C-alpha positions as CSV (number, residue, x, y, z in Angstrom):
1,M,0.0,0.0,0.0
2,L,1.6,3.3,-1.2
3,Q,-0.2,6.2,0.3
4,T,0.3,10.0,0.9
5,L,-1.8,12.8,2.1
6,T,-5.4,12.3,0.8
7,A,-7.5,15.3,2.0
8,L,-6.6,19.0,2.3
9,D,-9.1,21.7,3.4
10,L,-7.9,25.3,2.7
11,A,-11.3,27.0,2.5
12,Y,-11.8,30.6,3.8
13,N,-8.1,31.4,4.0
14,Q,-7.8,34.2,1.4
15,I,-4.8,32.5,-0.1
16,G,-5.2,34.7,-3.2
17,P,-3.6,34.0,-6.7
18,E,-0.2,33.4,-5.2
19,G,-1.5,30.8,-2.9
20,G,-3.4,29.1,-5.7
21,Q,-0.3,28.9,-7.8
22,A,1.7,27.4,-4.9
23,I,-1.0,24.7,-4.4
24,A,-1.0,24.1,-8.2
25,Q,2.7,23.6,-8.2
26,A,2.3,20.9,-5.6
27,L,-0.5,19.3,-7.6
28,K,1.7,18.8,-10.7
29,R,3.5,16.0,-8.8
30,N,0.3,14.4,-7.4
31,Q,-0.2,11.5,-9.8
32,V,-0.1,7.8,-10.0
33,T,2.2,6.2,-12.6
34,Y,2.4,2.3,-12.6
35,T,4.2,0.2,-15.1
36,F,4.7,-3.5,-15.6
37,S,7.7,-4.2,-17.7
38,F,8.0,-7.4,-19.8
39,F,8.8,-10.8,-18.5
40,T,6.9,-10.1,-15.3
41,S,4.7,-12.7,-13.6
42,V,2.7,-11.7,-10.6
43,N,0.3,-14.0,-8.6
44,S,-2.3,-12.7,-6.0
45,L,-1.1,-9.1,-6.1
46,L,-2.8,-6.2,-4.3
47,Y,-1.9,-2.6,-4.9
48,L,-3.4,0.6,-3.4
49,L,-1.7,3.6,-5.0
50,Q,-3.2,6.7,-3.7
51,T,-2.2,10.4,-3.6
52,L,-4.3,13.6,-2.6
53,T,-7.9,12.9,-3.4
54,I,-9.9,15.9,-1.9
55,L,-8.8,19.5,-2.1
56,D,-11.2,22.3,-0.8
57,L,-10.2,25.8,-2.0
58,D,-13.6,27.5,-1.6
59,H,-13.7,31.3,-0.7
60,N,-10.1,32.0,-1.4
61,R,-10.1,34.7,-4.1
62,I,-7.6,32.8,-6.3
63,G,-8.8,34.7,-9.3
64,P,-8.1,33.8,-13.0
65,E,-4.4,33.4,-12.3
66,G,-4.8,31.0,-9.5
67,A,-7.4,29.1,-11.7
68,L,-5.0,28.9,-14.6
69,A,-2.3,27.5,-12.5
70,I,-4.7,24.9,-10.9
71,G,-5.9,24.0,-14.4
72,Q,-2.4,23.4,-15.7
73,A,-1.7,21.2,-12.7
74,L,-4.9,19.2,-13.3
75,E,-3.8,18.3,-16.8
76,R,-1.2,16.1,-15.1
77,N,-3.6,14.7,-12.5
78,Q,-4.5,11.4,-14.0
79,V,-4.1,7.6,-13.8
80,R,-1.6,6.1,-16.4
81,Y,-1.5,2.3,-16.3
82,I,0.5,0.3,-18.8
83,F,0.9,-3.4,-19.3
84,N,3.8,-4.3,-21.6
85,F,4.0,-7.4,-23.7
86,L,4.6,-11.0,-22.3
87,T,3.0,-10.2,-19.0
88,S,0.9,-12.8,-17.2
89,V,-1.1,-11.8,-14.1
90,T,-3.5,-13.8,-12.0
91,S,-6.0,-12.6,-9.3
92,L,-4.9,-8.9,-9.6
93,L,-6.6,-6.0,-7.8
94,Y,-5.6,-2.3,-8.3
95,L,-6.9,0.8,-6.9
96,L,-5.1,3.8,-8.7
97,Q,-6.5,7.1,-7.5
98,T,-5.5,10.8,-7.9
99,L,-7.5,14.0,-7.1
100,T,-11.1,13.2,-7.2
101,V,-12.8,16.2,-5.4
102,L,-12.0,19.8,-6.1
103,Y,-13.9,22.8,-4.6
104,L,-13.3,26.2,-6.2
105,A,-16.5,28.1,-5.4
106,Y,-16.5,31.8,-4.7
107,N,-13.0,32.4,-6.1
108,Q,-13.8,35.0,-8.8
109,I,-12.0,32.9,-11.5
110,G,-14.0,34.5,-14.4
111,P,-14.2,33.3,-18.0
112,E,-10.4,33.0,-18.4
113,G,-10.2,30.7,-15.3
114,A,-13.2,28.6,-16.4
115,Q,-11.5,28.1,-19.8
116,A,-8.3,26.9,-18.0
117,I,-10.2,24.5,-15.9
118,A,-12.1,23.3,-19.0
119,Q,-8.8,22.6,-20.8
120,A,-7.7,20.6,-17.8
121,L,-10.9,18.5,-18.0
122,E,-10.3,17.5,-21.5
123,R,-7.2,15.8,-20.3
124,N,-8.3,14.6,-16.9
125,Q,-9.4,11.2,-17.9
126,V,-8.6,7.4,-17.5
127,T,-6.5,5.9,-20.2
128,Y,-5.9,2.2,-20.0
129,T,-4.1,0.1,-22.5
130,F,-3.5,-3.7,-22.8
131,S,-0.7,-4.5,-25.1
132,S,-0.4,-7.8,-27.1
133,F,0.2,-11.3,-25.7
134,T,-1.5,-10.5,-22.4
135,S,-3.6,-13.1,-20.6
136,I,-5.5,-12.0,-17.4
137,T,-8.0,-13.9,-15.2
138,C,-10.2,-12.5,-12.4
139,L,-9.1,-8.9,-12.9
140,L,-10.7,-6.0,-11.0
141,Y,-9.7,-2.4,-11.5
142,L,-10.8,0.9,-10.0
143,L,-9.2,3.7,-12.0
144,Q,-10.4,7.2,-10.9
145,T,-9.6,10.8,-11.8
146,L,-11.5,14.0,-10.9
147,T,-15.1,13.1,-10.2
148,M,-16.6,16.1,-8.4
149,L,-16.0,19.8,-9.3
150,R,-17.5,22.8,-7.7
151,L,-17.2,26.1,-9.6
152,D,-20.4,27.9,-8.5
153,Y,-20.4,31.7,-7.9
154,N,-17.3,32.4,-10.1
155,Q,-18.6,34.8,-12.7
156,I,-17.5,32.5,-15.5
157,G,-20.1,33.9,-17.9
158,P,-21.2,32.4,-21.3
159,K,-17.7,31.9,-22.6
160,G,-16.7,29.9,-19.5
161,G,-20.0,27.9,-19.6
162,Q,-19.4,27.0,-23.2
163,A,-15.7,26.0,-22.6
164,I,-16.8,23.7,-19.8
165,A,-19.5,22.2,-22.0
166,Q,-17.1,21.5,-24.8
167,A,-14.6,20.0,-22.4
168,L,-17.2,17.6,-20.9
169,E,-17.6,16.1,-24.4
170,R,-14.1,14.8,-24.1
171,N,-13.9,14.0,-20.4
172,Q,-14.4,10.2,-20.6
173,V,-13.0,6.8,-20.2
174,R,-10.8,5.4,-22.9
175,Y,-10.2,1.7,-22.9
176,M,-8.3,-0.2,-25.4
177,F,-7.8,-3.9,-25.9
178,S,-5.1,-4.8,-28.4
179,F,-5.0,-8.0,-30.4
180,L,-4.3,-11.5,-29.0
181,T,-5.8,-10.6,-25.6
182,S,-7.9,-13.1,-23.6
183,V,-9.7,-11.9,-20.5
184,T,-12.1,-13.9,-18.3
185,S,-14.3,-12.6,-15.4
186,L,-13.3,-8.9,-16.0
187,L,-14.8,-6.0,-13.9
188,Y,-13.8,-2.4,-14.5
189,L,-14.9,0.8,-12.7
190,L,-13.3,3.5,-14.8
191,Q,-14.5,6.9,-13.7
192,T,-14.2,10.5,-14.6
193,L,-16.2,13.5,-13.8
194,T,-19.7,12.6,-12.3
195,E,-20.7,15.8,-10.3
196,L,-20.4,19.4,-11.4
197,D,-21.7,22.6,-9.9
198,L,-21.9,25.7,-12.1
199,G,-24.7,27.5,-10.3
200,N,-25.0,31.3,-10.3
201,N,-22.4,32.0,-13.0
202,H,-24.6,33.8,-15.6
203,I,-23.6,31.3,-18.3
204,G,-26.5,32.2,-20.5
205,E,-29.1,30.1,-22.5
206,E,-26.6,28.9,-25.2
207,S,-24.3,27.4,-22.7
208,E,-27.2,25.8,-20.8
209,E,-28.4,24.2,-23.9
210,L,-24.9,22.8,-24.6
211,L,-24.7,21.4,-21.1
212,R,-28.2,19.8,-21.5
213,K,-26.9,18.0,-24.5
214,V,-24.0,16.7,-22.6
215,L,-26.3,15.5,-19.9
216,D,-28.4,13.5,-22.5
217,K,-25.1,11.7,-23.4
218,R,-23.7,11.3,-19.9
219,R,-26.3,9.7,-17.8
220,N,-23.8,9.2,-14.9
221,L,-23.2,12.9,-14.7
222,E,-25.0,15.1,-12.2
223,M,-24.9,18.8,-12.9
224,Q,-26.2,22.1,-11.4
225,F,-26.2,25.1,-13.7
226,L,-29.7,26.5,-13.9
227,S,-30.8,29.7,-12.0
228,S,-27.5,31.1,-13.3
């Protein structure tokens, strides 16, 4: 079990843009990277790889600059898991987890800050790849990236709302099986964003319509953006 700090509450501290940038710098290193190299045989292996999962920065006036820094850090906040060729694994359980909850309400990030967060969401995803000649039995995976994001009361406006909506189109699970792969009794929980709060941001009717279309496609996503 490899584990570090998992929850950090810095709400109501007026850390400002500089504080937001400092937190962002730390987040750049907050990730899970796990690699199996070739000719590796593992039996009954259990891994729990976990970094910071909950970060509360509500009411801190980080502004667009702080949001930009946070957004750039989130681009690296993801699970990367790779099996190389000629790997045989039996009864394998993995929990790979990075930042899953982020509160940024009441931070005056504006449209520019929302666009930065949106860009991060496009890349904040699960990517899982099986390479060739891999045989796996009784395999369970929980691969999780950012699942809850609070951006209410941030004056993101129509431009910010549209950027978030477009990003959500790409915020998804990507799973690939390559050729000559045999898998039995396989269960996967691959999860990206499932809860988003954009309330009271004056995003406009066009952005709301775009977000409704996203909700039609993403039944697992809960979103608050009306009365905005």
